C-alpha positions as CSV (number, residue, x, y, z in Angstrom):
1,M,0.0,0.0,0.0
2,K,2.9,2.4,0.8
3,F,4.4,1.7,-2.6
4,K,1.1,2.3,-4.3
5,R,0.7,5.6,-2.5
6,L,4.2,6.6,-3.3
7,S,3.7,5.8,-7.0
8,I,0.5,7.9,-7.0
9,L,2.4,10.8,-5.5
10,I,5.3,10.5,-8.0
11,I,2.9,10.3,-10.9
12,S,0.9,13.3,-9.7
13,A,4.1,15.3,-9.1
14,L,5.3,14.4,-12.6
15,A,2.0,15.5,-14.1
16,F,2.3,19.0,-12.5
17,Q,5.9,19.3,-13.5
18,L,5.3,18.4,-17.2
19,S,2.1,20.2,-17.6
20,G,0.6,23.6,-17.1
21,C,-3.0,24.3,-16.6
22,A,-4.2,26.5,-19.5
23,T,-7.0,26.8,-21.9
24,T,-6.2,25.7,-25.4
25,T,-8.7,27.9,-27.3
26,K,-10.0,31.4,-27.3
27,A,-13.4,31.7,-25.6
28,G,-15.5,32.7,-28.5
29,V,-19.1,34.0,-28.1
30,T,-20.1,30.8,-26.2
31,G,-17.4,31.5,-23.6
32,V,-15.5,28.2,-23.4
33,E,-12.3,29.0,-21.4
34,R,-11.8,26.2,-18.8
35,K,-8.3,25.5,-17.6
36,Q,-7.0,22.1,-18.7
37,L,-4.5,19.6,-17.4
38,M,-2.0,18.7,-20.1
39,M,0.7,16.2,-19.1
40,F,2.1,15.4,-22.5
41,S,3.3,17.7,-25.3
42,E,1.1,18.5,-28.2
43,K,3.8,17.0,-30.6
44,Q,3.8,13.7,-28.7
45,V,0.1,13.4,-28.9
46,E,-0.1,14.4,-32.6
47,S,2.6,11.9,-33.5
48,M,0.8,9.1,-31.8
49,S,-2.6,10.0,-33.2
50,L,-1.1,10.3,-36.7
51,K,0.3,6.7,-36.5
52,S,-3.2,5.5,-35.4
53,Y,-4.9,7.5,-38.2
54,I,-2.5,6.1,-40.9
55,Q,-3.2,2.6,-39.7
56,T,-6.9,3.3,-39.9
57,L,-6.6,4.5,-43.5
58,K,-4.6,1.5,-44.4
59,T,-7.1,-0.9,-42.9
60,A,-10.0,0.8,-44.7
61,N,-8.1,1.0,-48.0
62,D,-7.3,-2.8,-47.7
63,K,-11.0,-3.5,-47.2
64,K,-11.8,-1.2,-50.2
65,T,-14.1,1.0,-47.9
66,L,-12.1,4.2,-48.1
67,N,-13.5,7.1,-50.1
68,T,-15.6,4.8,-52.3
69,D,-18.1,7.4,-53.5
70,P,-16.6,10.5,-55.0
71,A,-19.8,12.5,-54.7
72,V,-20.1,11.8,-50.9
73,L,-16.4,12.5,-50.4
74,D,-16.7,15.8,-52.2
75,R,-19.8,16.8,-50.2
76,V,-18.1,15.9,-46.9
77,R,-14.9,17.7,-47.8
78,K,-16.7,20.9,-48.9
79,I,-18.6,21.0,-45.6
80,S,-15.5,20.3,-43.6
81,N,-13.4,22.9,-45.5
82,R,-15.9,25.6,-44.7
83,L,-15.7,24.7,-41.0
84,I,-11.9,24.5,-41.1
85,A,-11.7,28.0,-42.5
86,Q,-13.2,29.3,-39.2
87,V,-10.8,27.6,-36.8
88,G,-8.6,30.6,-36.5
89,Y,-11.3,32.3,-34.4
90,F,-10.4,29.8,-31.6
91,R,-6.7,29.1,-32.1
92,N,-4.3,30.6,-34.7
93,D,-2.0,27.6,-35.0
94,A,-4.9,25.4,-36.1
95,Q,-4.9,27.2,-39.4
96,T,-1.5,25.6,-40.2
97,W,-2.5,22.0,-39.2
98,K,-2.3,19.4,-41.9
99,W,-6.0,18.9,-42.1
100,E,-7.3,15.8,-43.9
101,V,-10.8,14.7,-44.6
102,N,-11.8,11.1,-45.5
103,V,-15.0,9.0,-45.7
104,E,-15.2,5.3,-44.8
105,K,-18.0,3.1,-46.0
106,N,-19.2,1.8,-42.7
107,D,-22.7,1.3,-41.3
108,E,-21.8,2.8,-37.9
109,V,-23.3,6.2,-37.1
110,N,-20.0,7.8,-36.3
111,A,-17.4,10.4,-37.1
112,Y,-14.2,11.7,-35.4
113,C,-11.4,14.2,-35.7
114,M,-8.0,13.1,-34.4
115,P,-5.6,15.6,-32.8
116,G,-3.9,17.7,-35.5
117,G,-7.0,17.7,-37.8
118,K,-7.5,14.2,-39.2
119,I,-11.2,13.8,-39.9
120,M,-13.1,10.6,-40.7
121,V,-16.8,10.4,-41.4
122,F,-18.6,7.1,-41.7
123,T,-21.3,6.7,-44.3
124,G,-23.7,5.3,-41.7
125,L,-23.9,8.8,-40.2
126,I,-25.1,10.2,-43.6
127,D,-27.3,7.3,-44.7
128,K,-29.1,6.3,-41.5
129,L,-29.7,9.9,-40.3
130,K,-30.5,11.2,-43.8
131,A,-28.4,14.1,-42.7
132,T,-28.6,17.5,-44.3
133,D,-25.5,19.6,-45.0
134,D,-26.3,21.7,-41.9
135,E,-26.7,18.6,-39.8
136,L,-23.4,17.1,-41.1
137,A,-21.7,20.4,-40.3
138,A,-23.0,20.1,-36.7
139,V,-21.4,16.7,-36.3
140,I,-18.1,17.6,-38.0
141,G,-18.0,20.9,-36.2
142,H,-18.4,19.1,-32.9
143,E,-15.6,16.7,-33.7
144,I,-13.3,19.5,-34.9
145,S,-13.9,21.2,-31.6
146,H,-12.7,18.2,-29.7
147,A,-9.4,18.5,-31.6
148,L,-9.2,22.3,-31.1
149,R,-9.7,21.9,-27.4
150,E,-7.2,19.0,-27.4
151,H,-9.6,16.8,-25.4
152,G,-7.6,13.7,-26.5
153,R,-4.4,15.1,-24.9
154,E,-6.4,16.0,-21.8
155,R,-7.9,12.5,-21.5
156,M,-4.5,11.0,-22.0
157,S,-3.1,13.1,-19.2
158,L,-5.9,12.1,-16.8
159,A,-5.6,8.4,-17.8
160,A,-1.9,8.5,-17.2
161,I,-2.3,9.9,-13.7
162,Q,-5.0,7.3,-12.9
163,N,-3.5,4.3,-14.5
164,G,0.2,4.1,-14.4
165,G,1.5,7.3,-15.9
166,M,5.1,6.4,-15.9
167,A,4.6,3.4,-18.2
168,L,2.4,5.4,-20.5
169,L,4.9,8.3,-20.7
170,S,7.8,5.8,-21.4
171,A,5.9,4.2,-24.3
172,I,5.0,7.6,-25.8
173,L,8.6,8.9,-25.5
174,S,10.1,5.7,-27.0
175,S,7.6,5.8,-29.9
176,S,8.5,9.4,-30.7
177,K,12.2,8.8,-30.6
178,S,12.4,5.6,-32.6
179,G,11.6,4.8,-36.1
180,A,11.4,1.1,-35.5
181,A,8.3,-0.8,-36.5
182,G,7.7,-2.1,-32.9
183,P,7.3,1.3,-31.2
184,T,5.3,2.6,-34.2
185,V,2.8,-0.2,-34.0
186,Q,2.7,0.2,-30.2
187,A,2.0,3.9,-30.6
188,A,-0.7,3.3,-33.2
189,A,-2.4,0.8,-30.9
190,M,-2.1,3.1,-27.9
191,G,-3.5,6.0,-29.9
192,S,-6.5,4.0,-30.9
193,Q,-7.2,2.9,-27.3
194,L,-6.8,6.4,-25.9
195,F,-8.7,8.3,-28.5
196,F,-11.5,5.9,-29.1
197,A,-11.9,3.8,-25.9
198,L,-11.7,6.6,-23.4
199,P,-15.0,8.4,-23.2
200,N,-15.2,12.2,-23.3
201,S,-16.4,13.8,-20.1
202,R,-19.7,15.7,-20.0
203,T,-17.7,18.9,-19.6
204,Q,-15.7,18.1,-22.8
205,E,-18.9,17.2,-24.7
206,T,-20.5,20.5,-23.7
207,E,-17.4,22.4,-24.8
208,A,-17.4,20.6,-28.2
209,D,-21.2,21.3,-28.6
210,R,-20.7,25.0,-28.0
211,I,-17.6,25.5,-30.0
212,G,-19.0,23.3,-32.8
213,L,-22.2,25.3,-32.8
214,E,-20.2,28.6,-33.2
215,L,-17.9,27.1,-35.9
216,S,-21.0,26.0,-37.9
217,A,-22.6,29.5,-37.5
218,R,-19.5,31.3,-38.6
219,A,-19.3,29.0,-41.6
220,G,-22.9,29.8,-42.6
221,F,-24.6,26.6,-41.5
222,Q,-28.0,26.9,-39.7
223,P,-27.4,26.6,-35.9
224,E,-30.8,25.0,-35.4
225,A,-29.5,22.0,-37.3
226,A,-27.7,21.0,-34.1
227,I,-31.0,20.4,-32.4
228,S,-32.4,18.2,-35.2
229,L,-29.1,16.4,-35.5
230,W,-28.8,15.4,-31.9
231,T,-32.5,14.5,-31.8
232,K,-32.0,12.1,-34.7
233,M,-28.9,10.7,-32.9
234,S,-30.9,10.0,-29.8
235,Q,-33.5,8.1,-31.8
236,Q,-31.0,5.7,-33.4
237,G,-30.5,2.2,-32.2
238,G,-33.6,1.8,-29.9
239,K,-32.5,1.2,-26.3
240,K,-28.9,0.8,-27.3
241,P,-27.3,4.1,-28.5
242,P,-25.2,4.1,-31.7
243,Q,-21.5,3.9,-31.4
244,F,-21.1,7.6,-31.9
245,M,-23.3,8.2,-28.9
246,S,-21.7,5.6,-26.6
247,T,-18.9,8.1,-25.8
248,H,-20.9,11.2,-26.6
249,P,-23.6,11.5,-23.9
250,S,-26.8,13.0,-25.3
251,D,-29.8,13.9,-23.2
252,E,-32.3,16.6,-22.5
253,T,-29.6,18.7,-20.8
254,R,-27.5,18.7,-24.0
255,L,-30.4,19.9,-26.1
256,A,-31.4,22.5,-23.5
257,D,-27.9,23.9,-23.4
258,L,-27.7,24.1,-27.2
259,K,-31.0,26.0,-27.3
260,T,-29.6,28.5,-24.8
261,Q,-26.5,29.0,-27.0
262,I,-28.2,29.4,-30.4
263,P,-29.2,33.0,-29.8
264,K,-25.5,33.8,-29.1
265,V,-24.3,32.5,-32.4
266,M,-27.3,33.5,-34.6
267,P,-25.8,36.9,-35.4
268,L,-22.7,35.1,-36.6
269,Y,-24.8,32.9,-38.9
270,E,-26.7,35.9,-40.2
271,Q,-23.5,37.8,-40.9
272,A,-22.0,34.7,-42.7
273,I,-25.0,34.3,-45.0
274,A,-25.6,38.0,-45.6
275,P,-23.4,38.2,-48.8
276,Q,-25.4,35.2,-50.2
277,S,-28.7,37.1,-49.8
278,R,-27.6,40.2,-51.7
């Protein structure tokens, strides 16, 4: 027990030494500015997530499920690019990220954006929800917001403190310093586990909802679509929520919060579409 307590103290001390508590994005009109614990560097996390993303693309390509429909791919990329054009309002450096948008033929109602701007949308999200462009923008904007807020890096930091931070740190450092296949595969596997298996907290989800709503409005997508989107999401899968919702809590509180935020972003939406109405 003494050793366990000592280990916890050491890990906690390491966390506070390696990290600072700071907000990763500008507040925006929805006022997201919570201080975050960041134990690992942004480069370490991006390196690990990139390895995981490349492996994901390879697997999908091998199965011939990657970007199979040019029209769908073009639609998703056009929507995503409009949202990406607005990220500078929240953090300047995100404008220089190596953004990438792909679509996988997959029945799951799912989408994600890895750290550093790697976006994947599953066709199940489009087909099963019969999603409009505005609704797709709500989903993709939400996922982009997770990347902007670096929620993945934050989850990794908390997981490291709770579950053997020294071993996790060692694995990440070794994978970032070595070009060997072993560490690379290890990093890809760890990236998949941390970014997909660890659920977002309700606080992180609320932040992604709010920033995503503002991103969509600034890009000229109808803010009210977030309500219809999340309502459709909640109706999927009967008693069992779809995969997308399993780590993305959705309830009356979420919808109520979005409804309170819409009046804040509506002027941004009206400003964005003004040139189109002339």
